[in-house]
Structure formats: C-alpha cells, structure tokens
C-alpha positions in Angstrom: 112.2 86.0 84.9 114.6 88.7 86.2 115.8 88.4 89.8 117.9 89.8 92.5 119.9 87.8 95.1 119.6 89.2 98.6 119.2 88.3 102.3 115.9 88.0 104.3 115.5 87.8 108.1 113.8 84.8 109.5 112.9 83.6 113.0 115.4 81.0 114.1 114.2 77.4 114.4 115.2 77.1 118.0 114.5 74.1 120.4 113.3 76.8 122.8 110.1 77.2 120.7 109.1 73.6 121.2 108.5 74.3 124.9 107.9 78.1 125.0 105.7 79.9 122.5 107.4 82.8 120.8 106.2 86.2 122.0 106.9 89.9 121.7 105.6 92.6 124.0 105.3 96.0 122.2 105.3 98.9 124.7 105.2 102.6 124.1 108.6 104.2 124.6 107.7 105.6 128.0 106.5 102.3 129.3 109.5 100.2 128.3 111.0 99.9 131.8 110.8 96.1 132.3 110.5 96.6 136.1 109.9 92.9 136.8 113.0 91.8 134.9 110.9 89.5 132.7 112.1 89.6 129.1 109.7 91.5 126.8 110.5 89.1 123.9 112.0 85.7 123.3 112.4 86.2 119.6 115.7 85.4 117.9 116.3 86.1 114.2 118.8 85.2 111.6 119.8 86.8 108.3 119.8 84.2 105.5 121.7 85.2 102.3 121.6 83.9 98.8 117.9 84.1 98.4 116.6 84.7 94.9 113.7 87.2 94.7 112.1 87.4 91.2 110.5 90.4 89.5 106.8 89.5 89.3 106.2 92.2 86.6 107.4 89.7 84.0 104.6 87.3 84.8 102.1 89.4 86.6 99.1 87.2 85.5 100.5 84.3 87.4 99.8 86.0 90.7 96.4 86.6 92.3 94.9 86.6 95.8 93.3 83.2 95.2 96.4 81.6 93.7 99.5 83.0 95.2 98.0 84.9 98.2 99.1 88.3 96.9 98.4 90.7 94.0 99.8 93.9 92.7 97.1 96.5 92.1 97.1 99.9 90.3 95.5 102.3 92.7 96.3 106.1 92.5 95.4 107.8 95.8 94.3 111.4 96.0 95.7 111.7 99.5 99.4 111.1 99.3 101.6 111.8 101.1 99.5 110.9 104.2 101.0 113.4 106.6 98.0 114.5 108.8 95.3 112.7 110.7 92.7 114.2 108.4 94.5 112.6 105.4 94.8 109.3 107.3 91.0 109.2 107.6 90.5 110.3 104.0 93.0 107.7 102.8 91.2 105.0 104.9 87.8 105.8 103.4 89.2 106.0 99.9 90.9 102.6 100.3 87.8 101.0 101.7 85.7 102.3 98.8 88.3 101.1 96.2 88.6 97.6 97.7 84.8 97.3 98.0 84.4 98.1 94.3 87.4 96.2 93.1 86.4 92.9 94.8 82.6 93.4 94.8 82.5 93.2 98.6 79.5 94.0 100.7 81.7 95.9 103.2 85.3 96.8 103.8 86.7 97.8 107.2 90.2 99.2 107.5 90.9 98.5 111.1 94.6 99.4 111.4 97.1 101.7 109.6 100.8 101.6 110.2 103.5 104.0 108.9 107.0 102.6 108.5 110.3 104.2 107.5 113.5 102.5 106.4 115.6 104.4 109.0 116.0 104.5 112.8 113.0 106.0 114.5 111.9 106.3 118.2 109.0 104.0 119.1 105.8 105.9 119.3 104.2 107.2 122.5 100.8 106.1 121.2 100.9 102.7 119.5 97.5 103.4 118.0 98.6 106.6 116.2 98.6 105.9 112.4 101.2 108.7 111.9 103.6 107.4 114.5 106.6 106.2 112.5 107.9 102.7 113.0 110.8 100.9 111.4 110.1 98.0 109.0 108.9 94.8 110.8 111.7 92.3 111.5 111.4 88.8 110.2 109.4 87.2 107.4 105.8 87.0 108.8 102.1 87.0 108.3 100.2 89.7 110.1 97.6 87.3 111.5 97.4 83.5 112.2 94.1 81.8 111.5 93.1 82.3 115.1 94.4 85.9 115.2 92.4 86.7 112.0 89.3 85.2 113.5 89.7 87.3 116.7 89.9 90.4 114.6 86.7 89.4 112.9 84.9 89.0 116.2 85.7 92.6 117.1 84.9 94.3 113.9 82.1 92.3 112.1 78.4 91.6 112.8 77.1 88.0 113.0 75.8 88.2 109.5 79.1 89.6 108.1 81.0 86.8 109.8 79.4 84.2 107.5 82.1 84.8 104.8 85.0 87.2 105.1 88.5 87.9 103.8 91.2 89.4 106.0 93.7 91.3 103.8 96.7 93.5 104.3 97.7 96.3 101.9 101.1 97.9 101.5 102.0 101.0 99.6 105.3 103.0 99.2 105.5 106.4 100.8 107.7 107.7 98.1 107.0 108.1 94.3 109.3 105.2 93.3 111.1 102.6 95.4 114.8 102.5 94.6 116.0 100.2 97.4 114.6 97.9 100.1 111.4 96.9 98.2 108.8 94.6 99.8 109.3 90.9 99.1 106.4 88.5 99.1 106.4 84.7 99.3 104.1 82.6 97.1 101.5 80.8 99.2 101.9 77.7 96.9 105.5 77.3 98.0 104.8 77.4 101.8 103.9 74.4 103.9 102.1 74.4 107.2 105.2 73.2 109.1 107.2 76.2 107.8 105.1 78.5 110.1 105.4 79.2 113.8 102.8 81.2 115.8 103.9 84.1 117.9 101.9 86.2 120.5 102.1 89.9 119.7 101.1 91.8 122.9 100.2 95.4 122.9 98.6 97.4 125.8 95.0 97.0 124.4 95.0 93.4 123.2 96.9 90.2 122.4 97.3 89.3 118.8 98.8 86.2 117.1 101.0 86.3 114.0 102.9 83.7 112.0 106.7 83.9 111.5 108.2 81.9 108.6 111.1 79.6 109.0 113.6 79.6 106.2 113.2 76.8 103.7 114.8 76.3 100.3 111.5 75.6 98.6 110.0 79.0 99.2 109.5 81.2 96.1 110.0 85.0 96.7 108.9 87.9 94.5 109.0 91.7 94.3 107.7 94.5 92.0 110.7 96.3 90.4 110.5 100.1 90.8 107.2 100.0 92.5 105.5 103.4 92.7 103.1 104.9 95.2 100.3 104.6 92.5 100.5 100.8 93.1 99.5 98.7 96.1 100.3 95.2 97.2 97.3 93.3 98.6 98.0 90.2 100.7 95.7 87.5 102.1 96.0 87.1 105.9 93.0 84.8 106.3 90.2 83.7 104.0 87.1 81.9 105.4 86.6 80.4 101.9 87.9 76.9 101.2 89.9 75.9 98.1 91.9 79.2 97.7 95.1 80.7 99.1 94.2 81.3 102.8 97.3 83.1 103.9 99.9 85.5 102.4 103.5 85.8 103.4 105.6 88.9 103.3 108.9 90.3 104.4 
C-alpha cells in the first residue's frame, strides 16, 4: 500500500494531566482578555515525525464505519462552495438527506458546521457562525468522548430517538482537489483505551468533552490521495450499538 511519511501533532503525555484534567477555553476574539489571569488552556502539544500514513484507496474495502471507525464516501454536493448562510442551510439539509438514505436512518440531525482553512485566520466574533473561518484543529483528536457524545444526544434527540443512535462527523474539502495537507484518520482497531485522554472544551454556551490521542507506535494512519470535494470522510464519534467501532480518530 502506498504511503507518505510525515509528522502529526499529539497532546503530550505530561504528569500534569494525572492531577489536572486537560482543558481549553474557546473565546470569541473580543472576549479573549483573560482578566483574572487564569490560563485559558493547559494543553501542550508535540510534533512527532516519521509517521507512516497509508493511501487507503488501494484497499478501500478494508475500511468501514463498523470496522475501522471511518469510511470514504462519494457524495457530490449541489451547494459548493458553501459561501453564504443560505448555502450553509441548503448544504446541511442536503447532507442530512444523503446520510439518512445512505445509512437507512430514521432521522439525521446536523447539529454543528465548522469551516476551516489551512492558513492564519482571526478567531471568529461569533463562535456559532458556520461561515466563520477557523484554522485546522491542533492535535490528533476525537470530536466527542463517550460522555460528550451522550450529552449532545440529550440536547438534540427525543426519548424514543435516544434508544439507538450514532454520532458521526463528516469532513469534506473546500477545494476541488487536495494537493497538500490532507486529512489523516487513525484505524479504530489500532487504538487502545489507554491511548486516549479526555479534555474539557469550553465555549460560551456549553462545556463539551473531546478525546486527544497520545502518540503510540501501534497506531495505523490512513489518508485518501488527491481527495476531491465530491468525496466526504465519515467518522464515528460515538455509537450506542455494541460490537462495532465506537469511536473514530482523526488529525
């Protein structure tokens, strides 16, 4: 299988995190004054080089949501580029319909949209604005822990819908073809529970909880060579069903 050798950023495995939970307070740009002198984050990262990332296109059938925790889907959107709030809502509805049909779901709810650019940008004034540009997230992570995923469900699903649910994340390029800095995903089957560390992610409206991934040699990383905006990665964040991949890891 073809591969590239690169570096990936990980949360450091510090003694600090044995006594103090990792946390990160995300403030809108105008609120970032830190008036009480308390650090808004205790996160420390490290770049780890020499990591092999394999091209999954050469063995695409080996990867699925249930087995590896991620899957590459062909999904041509009618609303790209998403450059207005009307298009955001159209893309949201289109994606919900596609996923509902693709996975035979009773209901799909897209509860958050983030736009990221691989260049310096100012932090948004409104953290809830789907068009507010952000830089790529730092550190290999999962968007929700088990507890964080369940808290999302409590907010967005009815009691009946909570009986069985799947919390997924999707990722799509904003350019026709990715020529550098593609998304790397880690195979669920290569990750152990002790490789994860929970982190509080605090925004003005709520407190979420995500997982960061500590670097381990046994992790298996993959990417889709020359991924286009007619394709979409889907990643499992939390699955209420037993016996399948229940989390998906990404960079």
